[in-house]
N, C-alpha and C positions, 0 to 999 in steps of 0.2 A: 491641512486637507483632511477630508473625511470620506468614508466610503462604507456603504452598507453591504455586507457579505452574505446576508441570509444566515442560515443555521450552520455554524462551523464550530469546531473545538477552539478553546482558548489558544492552544499552541499554534494552530493553523492561522488564526486571526493575527497572532503576534508576528509570525513570519511574513504574512502578507503586508502588515503595517511596515515592517522593516524594509521589504522590497519596494514599496511605494515611496518611502522616505529616501532610499538610495536613488531611485529613479528621479525624484524631484531634485535631489542634490546635484545629480549629474546635469540635469537640464539647466540648473542655475549656474553651472560652471565651477562647482566646488572641486578642489583638488584634495582636500582633507575633510574627514568627517569624524565627529565624536558622538557616539551613540549612547544615550541614557535610556535604558530599557528596564521596565518593571518585571520582565521575565528572566529569572536567573537561568532557566533552561536554555533560552536562546543565546544568552551571553556566553555560557560555557560551551555550547555546541559550536558557535561561530569561531571561538578561540581554539577549538579542537580538543578541549579537555574532557568533554563528555561525548559518548557515542550517540548517533542518531538511530534509535531503535524503531520508532514509529514510521511505518512505510509511507504514510501521508506526508511526513515531514522531509523525507529524503530528497525529493526534487526541489522543494523550497529551500532547504539548507544548501544544496549544491548551487542553486542560482544566487543565493545571498552571498556565499563565499566568493563566487566568481565576480560578482559586482564589487565587493569590497576590495578585491585585488586590483581593480581598475583605478583605485584612488592612490595617490602618492603616499598617504598615511591615513590610518584609521584606528579608532579605539572603540571599545564597547565595555561599559560597566553597568552593574546592576544598581538601580535606584528603587527601593521598596515603594509600593504604591502610597503608603502612608506619608512618605516624604515627597510625593510628587502629585499633590492634590490638584494643581492646575491642569495637568494633563488628564487626570482622571475625570475632572469636571468637564473638560472639552469632549472627552469620549462619550460621557453620558449625554451631553448636549447634542452630539451628532446622532446618537440613537433616538433621542426625543424628536429631533427635527425630521428624521426619516419616518418615524412612526406617525408623525403629524402630517405627512404628505409633502414635506419639503424636499429640496434637492438632495439626492443621494451622495453626490460628490461636489464638494466646494473647494476649489483650489485656485489660487492666483499665480499665473506664470508670466514672465516678462512678455509684454506685447499682447497679452490676452485680455481683451476688454469685455468678453462675454461671460466671465466667471470671476468669482472672488469670494474670499472667506471673511470679508468684513474687516473690522479693526483688529490690530494685533492684540493678543491676549495679555492680561496683566503680567508684568514682569518682562515683556518684550519691548519693542521700540516704544519709547515714551512711558515705560513702566517704572521699575524699581529705581533705575538710575536717574530719573527725572524728578524735579520738584513737583508738588501738587499743581502749582500754577502752570508749569510747562506741560503737564499732562492734560490739563483742562484746555490750554491753548491749542495743542495739537489735535485734541478731540474735536474742537470746533470745525477744523478744516477737513475732517475725515468724512468721506461719503458714507451713505448707507450700504448695507450688504446687498449683494447681487442675488437675483432670483431668476428662476427659469421663466422663459417667455410665457408659458401657459399657466403660471402660478396665479391662483385666485385668492386674494386676501380675505374675501368674504366666506370662504369655505370654513365651516366651524370645526371640521375634523371628522374622523371616522365614527365616533360615538360621543357626540357632544352633550347629550342630555339637555333638559330645559334650563336656561340660564336665568337666575334671579340675582339682581344687583342691589346691594344696600349701600347708600351713601353714608358711610360712618361719620365723616366730617366734611364740612363744606367751607371752612374758613381758611384764612391766610396763615402765614407763619406765626403771627402773634396770637391767633385765635380772636374771637369776638364774644364777649367784651374783652378789650385789651386791659391789662393790669394798669391800675391807677388812672384810667381814662374816664372822663365824665361827659363825653360827647353824647348826643341824642340817641345814637344807635347803641352805644355801649350801655346806656341806661334805659334802653327801650323795654317796655313791658311786653312786647311781642315775642313769644318764644322762638319764632322763626329767625330772629336776629341774634340768637345764641349759636355760634358756629365754632366747633372744635376744628383742630388742624385737619386738612384734607386727607381723606383716605376712603377706600371702597372695599367692599367684600363681595366676591363673586362666588355663587353657589350653583353647582350643577351635579346631578347625580349625588354621590356621596362625598364629592370633593368640595373643599373650601379653600379659596385662594384670596390672599390679602394684597391689595395694592397700597404700598407705603405703610410704615409702622412708626408714626409720629409719637410725640410725647403724651398724647391723649389716648393711646391705644388701650390702656387698662380700662378706662371708663367706657370707651367705645365698645370693647369686647363684652363687657358686662351688660351694656344696654342692648346689644344685639344677641345675647345668649350664645356667643361663639365658643363652642366647647371643643373644637378641633381645627387643625389647619393642615393643609397639604403642601402649600408653597407660599412664598412671599415674592412679590414683584416690586422692585424699587424703581422709582422714576429718577431719583438723583440722590446726592449724598448730603443735602442740607438737613439741619437738625429737625425741621418740621416733617421730614420724610423718614428719618431713621432714629429719632430720639427715643422711640419705644422698643427698639430691638431687644433690649434685655427682658421685656415682658414675655417674649416668646419662650422663655424657659419653661413656662407652665405647659406649653404644648409639646415641646420636645421631651419633657420629663413624663408627661401623661401618656404620650404615644410611643415612648421608648425608641425614638429614632431621630436622626438628623433631619432638620427642615431645610429644603433647598431655598436659597435666596438668589433670585435672578436680577442682574443689572448689567449695563454696559461694562466691559472689562476695566476701563479707566476709572469708572465710578466705583465698581466693586473693589478695586484695589484700595481706594481710600477708605471705604467702609470696613474692610478687613483690618486695615491699620488701626482704626479707631476702636473696633470691637474684637481685637485679636483673640481675647480669651474665649469668645463665643465661637470662633471658627477653627479651633484646634482640632485636628483629626484624632481619632482613636481615644476619645474621652471614655472613661469607664464609669457608666452608671451616673447616678445623681451627684452633681458637684455644686449645685446651686447656681449654675450658669446655663445659658441657652446652648444647644448643640446645633450649629448651623453649618450648612454646606454651600460654598460659593459656586454659582453657576453663571459663567459669563454668557452674555447674549451675543450670539453670532448669526442669528437668523431665526426663522420660525421654530417653535418647539411645542411639545405636547404635554398636557397634564390630564390624566384620567380620561383619555379619549377625545379631549377638546384641544383644538389647535390655537395657539397664541402667536401673534405676529408683533414683534417690537416695532414701534413707529418712531423714527428720529424726530425729535422736537428741539428747537433752539431755545435755551434759557440762559441769560447772562452771557450771551455770545459763545456758548458751547453746547454740545449735544447732551440732552437728557433723553429719557425714554417715555414715550406713550405706549399704550398697549391696545391691540385689537384682538377680539376673538369673535368670529362669526359676524353678526350684525351689530356688535357693540364695540365702542372705542372709548378710551379714557385718556384725556390729555390734560395734565395738570402742570402748573408753572410755565405756561406758554409765553414766550416772547414773540415767536413766530414759528410757522411751519413751512419748510421749504419744499421744493418739488419732490424730493425723495420720500418725504413723509406724506405729502398730499396724494401721491400715487397709491398709497396703501389705504386710503380712507373713502373710497367710493362705495356706494350702495349700502349705507349704514341705516339701521333701524333706530339706534340710539347713540348719540354722541354726548359725552360728559366732557366739558371743556372749561378751562379757567377764564375768569373775567374779573380782574382785581378791583378796578374802580373806573371812574370816568376820566380822571386826570392822567396824563401820560406818566409812564413809569419806565425807568431805564432797563428793567429786566423782565417786565410782565406786560402782556397786552391789556388794553382797556376794554370796556364793555363794547364800544363801537368797533374795535378791531376784532373782538370775538364774534360779533354779529356778522362782520364781513367774512371772516373765516367760515362761519356756519353757512352763509349764503353761497360761498364757493363750493363747499363740500356737499351741501343739500341733504343732510340726514332727515329722516322722517320725524325725528324728535330730538331736540337739543336741550341740554340741562347745563346751566352755568354754575360753576363751583369756584373754590379758592377765592372767596369774596372778602374784602376788607371792611373795616367799620365805616367807611365813607358812604356805604350803600345800605339803605333800609330795605328790607325784603319787600314790603308792600309797594313802596314807590317804584322799585326796580321792576317788579313783576308787572305793574300796571302799564309800563311803557315798552314792553317787549313784543315783538311780532308773534303772530300765530305760530305754534310749533316750538317755541322757545320758552323755557321756564327757569325758575330760580331753584337751586338745590336747597334742601334743608337737611339737617342731621337726622338720620333715620329713614330717609326717603327710600322706598322699596320700588324697584322697577323690574318688570318681567320683559325679557327680550325674546323675540320670536326665533331667531337663529343663533 
């Protein structure tokens, strides 16, 4: 659960968080509670070992102690923030969501269908104790996050700035040309038939946000003159989306800060496992590795005054992430988009969406299926990406309906909202 408290001291916020947790534990019928708190002060005060000197904390402390006594057993111990990065990331995510205009309180209670906090965080149900296959299978059945009735997915945020999108790569997982392939597209002389792994760069104000960091990231970044980054948004954990994460060391080193990496919790857990060295908290200065901070997706979030909305997409029969910000949406590796995702895609100026090939594929939509999806969403402009070597650019472009075009590496698009 999360709640915006406005301007409060850290100690007040920590006590309020404790009281909310105890309230929820009681609602869930718990008889015992084990508290893991990053505030040593709160731990020592509820145990009675430290005096409560701050007048603002006296009533909060008294209420917390009274609630604790109502449980059959309770314990409280201190866990330093550096050892509890998942909770820290969730707290930051809640602040970002509120700043971007999302719901201030997100909590799921038994029998409450009107609210929800989305999927369990990494390490929770379906987390560390489950195999990767079990995590993916459970994720496929999870619904999208809940939003307030008045939520507008098209709202770009409080200070969005002008959005410029660069298609860094427009190819499938192999890239085009494929290695050792002599087909007519892989040997084509048309430069538009050269497609690196799919990725996009979003620029607004002074912010630079990357969608996916595949194995072609170094060449893509050099071609785009990308000299800084503020965040990375991952669609999923396949190599064509994360194979270039190590290249982010140049940005974290130059900017002397951790780069936030956003993804669904179950996907982020797999990414952190594969790149554990890059997600270690408390790294001291340059070590020749990226410094990355995991940020689980639990709803809308803000970056630099612009709001981003995760869009649930089905790929290989489990959930991956598309992203919407204002009038722009990016959907890569689409197998299909179900009702929870479609509900977030109305009134788009520009939709970038994958269209692998004409022949059916078990985990990707075809060109015909992509066009049907576009017809249902009705964006003012649609751009096909994640294209394999079955399709020549000129031939595909010639048969598309008005308002639909084929992406090329380096394509720059300006979005109104």
